[in-house]
C-alpha positions in Angstrom: 85.0 132.6 73.7 85.9 128.7 73.7 87.2 128.1 77.1 91.2 126.4 77.0 91.8 123.7 79.4 95.2 122.5 80.9 94.3 119.0 81.0 91.1 117.1 80.3 90.4 113.4 82.3 88.5 110.8 80.1 86.6 108.9 83.4 87.6 111.8 86.2 85.5 110.4 88.7 88.0 107.2 89.7 90.0 107.1 92.7 93.2 107.4 90.4 92.2 109.9 87.7 90.0 112.5 90.5 93.8 111.8 92.6 95.5 113.4 90.2 93.3 115.9 89.1 92.7 117.3 92.5 96.6 118.0 92.9 96.8 119.5 89.8 94.7 121.9 90.3 95.5 122.4 93.8 98.9 123.5 91.9 97.3 125.8 89.9 96.4 124.2 86.2 92.8 123.9 84.6 91.0 121.1 84.7 88.2 119.3 82.6 87.1 115.8 82.9 84.5 113.8 82.2 82.1 110.5 83.4 79.1 108.0 83.1 77.6 109.6 86.1 78.1 111.6 89.1 80.3 110.6 92.4 81.7 111.6 95.7 84.8 111.9 93.4 83.8 114.0 90.6 82.2 116.6 93.4 85.4 116.6 95.0 87.9 118.1 91.8 84.1 119.9 90.8 84.4 121.7 94.1 88.5 122.8 93.7 87.2 124.0 90.6 87.4 121.6 87.7 84.5 121.3 85.0 82.9 118.1 85.1 80.5 116.5 82.3 78.7 113.5 83.3 78.4 111.4 80.0 81.4 111.4 77.7 80.8 112.9 74.1 83.2 114.4 72.1 82.4 117.6 72.5 83.2 118.1 76.0 87.1 118.6 75.0 87.2 122.1 75.0 90.6 123.7 73.6 93.6 121.8 73.6 94.1 120.3 76.4 96.4 116.9 77.4 93.8 114.0 78.2 94.2 111.6 80.9 93.3 108.4 80.1 93.6 104.8 82.3 93.9 101.4 80.8 90.6 100.5 81.8 89.3 103.5 78.2 88.6 101.8 75.1 89.6 103.0 72.0 86.4 103.5 70.8 85.6 106.0 73.0 84.3 109.1 71.5 86.2 111.1 73.6 89.3 110.0 73.0 88.4 109.8 69.1 88.3 113.1 68.8 91.8 113.5 71.3 93.0 111.4 67.7 91.8 113.8 65.0 92.5 116.8 66.8 96.1 115.6 67.6 96.0 116.4 71.6 98.5 115.2 73.6 97.4 111.6 75.4 98.3 110.8 78.5 98.6 107.7 80.3 97.5 108.5 84.4 101.0 106.9 84.8 102.4 109.9 82.9 100.9 112.0 84.4 101.8 111.1 87.9 105.3 111.2 86.1 104.4 115.0 85.3 103.7 115.8 88.9 106.1 114.2 90.6 109.0 116.0 88.8 107.3 119.2 89.9 108.8 119.1 94.3 111.7 119.0 95.8 111.5 115.0 97.4 109.9 112.6 95.8 109.3 109.2 98.0 108.3 105.9 95.9 106.4 103.0 97.5 106.6 100.1 95.9 106.5 96.4 96.8 104.5 93.8 95.4 102.0 94.4 99.1 101.5 97.0 101.8 102.3 99.8 99.0 98.8 101.4 99.8 99.3 101.5 104.0 102.8 102.4 104.1 102.0 105.5 101.7 98.9 106.5 103.7 101.1 106.3 107.1 104.2 108.4 105.7 101.7 110.5 103.9 99.9 111.4 107.5 102.5 111.5 110.2 104.1 114.2 107.8 100.9 115.9 107.7 100.7 115.7 111.6 104.3 116.7 111.9 102.9 119.7 110.0 105.3 119.5 106.5 102.7 119.8 104.3 103.3 116.9 101.7 101.6 116.4 98.8 100.6 112.8 98.4 98.7 110.9 95.7 98.2 106.9 97.4 95.9 103.8 95.9 93.3 103.8 99.3 92.2 106.4 101.5 93.4 107.9 104.3 90.2 107.8 106.9 92.1 110.7 108.8 91.8 112.9 106.2 89.3 111.0 104.3 91.1 111.5 101.4 93.5 109.4 98.9 95.4 112.4 97.5 96.6 116.4 98.4 98.9 119.1 97.8 100.2 122.5 99.2 101.8 125.5 97.4 104.8 124.8 99.4 104.9 121.0 99.4 108.3 120.2 99.4 107.8 116.1 100.0 106.2 114.4 96.9 104.8 110.9 97.9 103.5 108.3 95.7 102.2 104.6 95.8 104.1 103.2 92.8 102.2 100.0 90.8 103.8 97.4 89.5 101.4 95.6 87.9 102.1 97.1 84.4 105.3 97.8 84.2 104.8 101.3 84.4 107.0 101.4 87.8 109.7 102.3 85.5 108.6 105.2 84.2 109.4 107.4 87.5 112.4 109.1 88.9 111.9 108.7 92.5 114.6 110.6 94.9 113.8 107.9 97.5 112.2 104.4 96.7 111.0 102.1 99.4 110.6 98.3 98.3 108.4 96.5 100.7 109.0 93.1 99.4 108.4 91.0 96.0 107.4 88.0 94.9 105.0 86.3 92.5 101.9 88.7 91.3 100.3 89.9 88.6 101.3 87.2 86.3 99.1 88.4 83.1 101.8 90.7 82.6 104.8 89.2 84.2 104.6 85.8 82.1 108.1 84.3 83.9 107.0 85.2 87.1 109.6 87.2 89.6 112.8 86.3 86.9 110.1 89.6 85.4 109.3 91.8 88.2 112.9 91.9 89.2 113.8 92.5 86.0 111.5 95.7 86.2 112.5 96.6 89.4 116.2 96.5 88.6 115.3 98.7 86.2 113.7 100.9 88.5 116.6 101.3 90.8 118.6 102.9 87.6 115.9 105.4 87.5 116.1 107.3 91.1 117.6 110.9 91.3 121.8 111.8 91.8 122.1 110.3 95.4 118.4 108.4 95.6 118.2 106.0 98.3 117.1 102.6 97.8 114.8 101.5 101.5 114.6 97.8 100.8 113.5 95.0 103.7 115.9 92.9 104.2 113.6 90.0 105.7 112.0 89.3 102.4 113.6 86.5 99.5 112.1 88.8 96.6 113.5 91.6 98.3 117.2 89.7 98.8 116.9 88.6 94.9 117.2 91.9 94.1 120.1 93.3 95.9 122.5 90.7 94.0 121.2 92.3 91.5 121.1 96.0 91.5 124.1 98.4 91.1 123.6 101.5 93.6 125.9 101.5 97.0 122.6 103.9 98.7 121.0 100.6 99.6 119.6 101.6 103.3 117.9 98.2 104.9 115.3 97.2 107.6 114.1 94.1 109.0 112.9 92.4 112.3 114.9 88.9 112.1 118.4 89.8 109.6 120.8 92.6 110.6 119.3 95.6 109.1 120.2 99.7 109.2 117.1 100.0 111.1 115.3 96.9 113.5 112.7 96.4 115.2 113.1 94.6 118.6 111.2 93.4 121.9 108.3 93.4 119.7 104.6 92.6 121.8 101.4 91.7 120.1 98.4 92.3 122.4 95.0 91.6 120.1 94.5 94.8 118.3 97.6 96.6 119.3 101.2 96.5 118.6 104.7 97.6 120.1 108.0 97.8 119.6 111.6 99.7 119.8 113.1 100.6 116.5 117.2 100.5 116.3 119.1 102.9 114.0 122.4 100.4 113.8 122.3 98.9 116.9 121.3 102.4 119.1 117.5 102.7 120.2 115.9 105.8 118.6 113.4 105.1 120.8 109.3 103.0 121.1 106.9 102.6 118.7 102.9 101.5 119.4 100.9 101.4 116.9 96.8 100.5 117.0 96.9 98.8 114.0 97.8 94.8 114.6 99.8 92.6 112.5 104.1 92.0 111.8 103.7 93.5 108.9 102.4 96.8 110.3 105.7 96.5 112.5 107.0 96.1 109.0 105.7 99.1 107.5 106.9 101.5 110.1 110.4 100.6 109.7 110.7 101.0 106.4 108.8 105.0 107.4 111.1 105.3 110.4 113.8 105.0 108.1 112.5 107.5 105.0 111.9 110.2 107.8 115.1 109.3 109.6 117.2 110.8 106.4 114.8 113.3 105.7 115.9 115.1 109.0 113.2 114.5 111.0 113.8 114.1 114.9 112.1 110.7 115.6 111.0 112.7 118.9 108.9 115.0 117.0 106.7 111.7 115.1 107.7 109.0 116.9 104.4 109.9 118.9 101.9 110.0 115.8 102.2 106.1 114.8 100.3 105.5 117.8 97.1 107.8 116.5 97.2 106.0 112.4 94.2 103.7 111.8 95.2 102.0 108.6 93.4 102.8 105.2 90.6 102.7 103.4 90.0 98.6 103.0 93.3 98.0 105.1 92.1 96.2 108.1 89.4 98.7 108.0 87.0 97.9 111.3 83.9 98.5 109.2 81.4 97.9 112.8 81.1 96.6 116.0 77.3 95.7 116.8 75.8 92.8 118.6 79.3 91.9 119.8 80.3 91.0 116.2 83.4 92.8 115.1 83.4 93.2 111.0 86.7 93.7 109.4 86.7 94.7 105.5 90.3 93.9 103.7 91.5 94.9 100.2 93.3 91.9 100.4 93.6 89.6 97.6 97.3 87.6 97.0 97.6 84.5 99.2 100.5 86.8 100.8 98.5 89.2 101.3 95.5 87.1 102.8 98.1 84.5 105.4 99.6 88.5 106.3 96.2 89.5 107.4 94.9 86.4 109.1 98.0 86.4 110.5 96.9 89.3 112.5 94.0 87.5 114.6 96.0 84.8 114.9 96.3 85.1 118.5 93.0 86.4 119.5 90.3 84.0 121.2 87.3 85.0 119.8 85.9 82.9 116.8 87.3 84.3 113.4 85.5 83.8 110.2 86.6 84.7 106.7 84.1 85.6 103.5 86.3 85.4 101.0 86.3 86.4 97.0 88.3 85.5 94.4 89.3 88.1 92.3 89.5 87.2 88.6 89.8 83.5 87.4 93.3 83.9 85.7 94.2 84.9 89.8 92.7 81.5 91.3 94.2 79.0 88.8 97.9 80.8 88.5 97.9 80.7 92.9 95.5 77.9 93.1 97.4 75.6 95.5 98.8 78.5 97.7 95.5 80.0 98.0 94.7 76.5 99.4 97.5 77.2 102.0 96.1 80.6 103.3 93.4 80.2 105.6 94.8 78.0 108.2 93.6 80.2 111.0 90.0 81.5 110.7 87.5 79.1 112.0 85.0 78.6 108.9 85.1 80.1 105.8 82.5 81.3 103.5 83.8 81.0 99.7 81.4 84.2 97.4 81.5 83.9 93.8 85.0 84.9 91.5 84.9 88.8 90.8 85.5 88.2 87.5 87.5 91.7 86.7 87.2 91.4 83.4 87.9 87.9 83.4 86.3 84.4 81.4 85.4 82.3 83.8 87.6 78.9 83.9 85.6 75.4 84.1 87.9 74.1 87.4 89.0 76.9 88.9 85.7 78.5 90.5 84.9 79.3 94.0 82.9 76.3 94.1 85.7 73.8 93.4 88.1 76.0 95.6 85.6 75.3 98.8 85.5 71.7 97.7 89.3 71.1 97.8 90.1 73.6 101.0 87.6 71.3 102.6 89.5 68.4 102.2 92.4 69.8 104.0 90.7 70.2 107.5 89.4 74.1 106.6 85.7 74.2 107.3 84.9 76.0 104.4 81.4 77.0 102.7 80.6 78.2 99.3 77.7 81.2 99.4 76.2 81.0 95.8 75.0 84.4 94.5 75.5 87.5 94.3 76.8 89.8 98.1 73.2 90.7 99.1 72.2 86.7 98.9 75.3 86.5 100.2 74.9 88.0 103.3 71.7 87.1 103.9 73.0 83.6 104.2 75.9 84.3 106.3 74.0 87.2 108.9 71.8 84.4 110.8 75.5 81.6 111.4 77.2 85.0 112.8 77.2 85.1 116.5 78.1 87.9 119.9 82.0 87.9 120.2 83.3 86.8 115.8 85.4 88.4 114.6 84.6 88.6 110.9 86.7 89.3 107.8 85.5 90.1 104.6 88.7 89.5 102.2 88.6 90.3 98.5 89.6 93.8 95.8 85.9 93.0 94.3 82.8 94.3 95.6 82.7 91.8 98.8 83.9 95.5 100.2 80.1 96.0 100.7 79.2 93.1 102.3 80.1 94.1 105.5 77.8 97.1 106.1 75.0 94.8 104.0 75.3 92.6 107.2 75.2 95.2 109.4 72.5 96.0 108.2 70.8 92.8 109.2 72.0 92.7 112.3 70.6 96.0 113.2 67.5 95.0 112.1 
């Protein structure tokens, strides 16, 4: 007898696909999936009961499952071709996330141009610590639990990072929507820049469930433009500079630690200490406090757990501290993200070194001038070759030319040609005791910290 599965994931080994598969398995659905090779993610879902096929073949489709794909799956994929022949339901991963979100009593969506992953992880972490058994799907690994997704049979809350890059954010119907910030990004999709992004978020705010709440950073210019055009009375603001419903005051930055007081309508809720640096993380904590307050949690019960949150994988993640050289990895690949990450260490006296890998030629071109203004706080900048992510090279907009142009602005910049291994070999001998090294980018630059560490320990 042929076994029948509820869902079949093509490329189940991806971090996003496996997260959805994991939650479905934990919710009692039968899942199968295929990928070109075995990985830690295929092993995780296999251990939970998924049927895993290595290699992609039309015979992998058993029964009449819903087929889940990502945008990376091409039309010539044999399993996708077979699914169409069988007239099976084909669900994009964003639709699968929507399907999952509708199974929970309270759906909390976290959005914005920057900071979604850290804010989502911070909320999931605190609800886990307060034993609220949250379900969550996040775009990065929560180091404390070594996962980006989880669910319980009795989960009431579902936390999801909502991606705006392709407009799919308009599909969802959250009870609570957090908007960290809005500015130009993903300009391959948003041809009219911020104008189109605001339209997308205007639609998203209209899709909230009845009496849904919008939590929004009032200090952000793009957010304030959105506030002026949306029709919703349930807007809860948070901020530092401007008067907001939830406000941080008396902020103290001390190397890698930050402490501050949180006020709700000018009434002190309590004091927070963070072990992750930067003003952006103050905003993240403000957003989470506002949400938790509306969920009815007492600050005295959860405030202490902020200090235990060590950040997300690839978000100011300390990779190593070898021979007095601290290496920090960060996913920052947009000018604002880079400036935000580097500003978190600007007051530290140690020599500050950045290793930057531009992500996509199109992004480097469209935000060229902004990138040139993003590295002012570093003492030394290394620029490695562009991670193309499917982009075709653009003659004038490459790492070599970027190094030349940013050097004209007084930045001590060096272009390093070659792959990540070659770059690591060239950079490592130039590092000194007490250096702080940040590796920045969304591509395989994340590997360079480990390679440098290996070279330092030889």
